[in-house]
N, C-alpha and C positions, 0 to 999 in steps of 0.2 A: 659929324657923326655922333659925338658924345652928347651934344645938346639934343639931338633927335632921340637918342637912347634915354636920356633923362626925361624928356617930355613924354615918351612912350611909357616909361615906368610910372611917372606921375599920373598919367591917364588910367593906367591899370590900378593904381592905388586909389584914385577917386572912384573908379567903378566898384572896387572892393568896399570902400566906405559906403557907397550908395546901397549896395546889396546888403551890407551889414545893417544899415538903417532900416531897410525894408523888412529884413528878418526880425529885427527888434520890435518893429511896430506890429508884425504878425504875432510875435510872442505876447506882446501886450494885449492884442485883440483876443487871443486865446484865453488869457487870464481873465479878461473882462467877461468873456462868454462863460467861463467856469463860475464866476461870481454870479452872473445872471441865472445860470442853471441852478445854483445853490439857493438863490432867492426864490425861484419858481418852485423848487422842491419844498422849501420851507413854507411857502404860501399854500401849496397843495396839502401839506401836512396839517397846517392850521385850519384850512377849509374842511378837511376830513374830521378833525376834532370838533369843529363847530357843528358839522352835520350830526356827529354822534350825540352831542349835547342836545341839539334840537330834536333828535329822535327820542331822547329820554324824557322830554317834556310831556306830561300826561295831557291827553286831549280831553277837554271838558265836554260834557253832554250838552246838546243844543239848548235844552231848557234850563240849564244850570249856570246862568250868567252871573249870579251873585257870588258863587264860589270863585269864579275866575277873577272878578273885580277885587275880591278881598285878598286874593293871593298874589296879585300883581304889585310889584314894587319897582318903580321907574321903568315900566315896560317889560320887566322880567318876572318870571314866576318865583315867588319866595318859597323856598323849600330848605329847611335846616339840614337835611341829609345830603345836600349837594356839596361838592367840594368847592374850594375857592377857585380852582382852575376852571371848573364848569361855569361858575358864575361870571368869571372874567371873559371867557371865550364866547358866551352866549351874546349874540348881537341883536337878534330879533325873534319874534314869535312866528314869523312867516314859515309856512310848511315848505318842504322841499318841492312839492308839486307846484306851489305857487311860484317858486323861484325858477322853475323850468321855463325857459323862453326858447322857442325854436328847437325844442328837444334837448336843450343844453342846461345842465344843472348848475352852471357857474353863475356867480353873482355878477351883476353888471360891472362892478369895480374890477373884479378879477378878469372879466372878459376884456375890458379896456386895457388893463395891464398887459395881458397876453398879446393883444393886438399891437400895443406900443412896442413890446419887446420884439415881436416879429418884424414890425416896420423898421425899427432901429437896426436889427440884424440884416435885413434885406438891403438897406441903404449902405451899410458898411461892407457888405459882400460885393456890391457893385464896384467898389474901389479896390478890393483886394485881389489877390492872385487866385488861380484855379485850385491850388491845393488847400488854401484856406476856405475857398468856396465850398469844397466838399466837406470840410470839417464843420463849417457853420450850418450847412444843411443837415448834417447828422445831429448836431446839437439842437437845432430848431425842431427836428422831428422828435428828439427826446423830450424837449420841453413841452411840446404839444401833447405827446403821448402821456407824460407824467401828469400834466394838468387834467387831461381828459380822464385818465385812469383814476386819479385820486378823487375827482369830482363825481365820478359814477359809482364809487364805492359807498 
């Protein structure tokens, strides 16, 4: 009787350890999702700043190619009144209209990053429990909404 009680208590303890391990992995997953959300938010902010800088670049007249050539320095327009941040965040002279593909103003690299994040989240959700599934879906919706919102501004 005592050995049965001890084995029963050991099995309960093992089950508790397993539940604890699952909960710890879920907590780690939530923390990883928070980190990914912060990265997506930061990327959306950076894209918004880049878009603002690109909108500030003066558009040359069609017949005035010599002015554009003389003001380009390493593919960027040289303007002494621009701040250092504007110079560092400007990545191309491509207009936002040219960057729109399929009605989406995201750059190809940010689109691939968003797709990879979604893919990783979906793979991890398939392994997790239903309560984490609900949380991941909510975070995924937030990420997509933030990226879409920030890119459309």
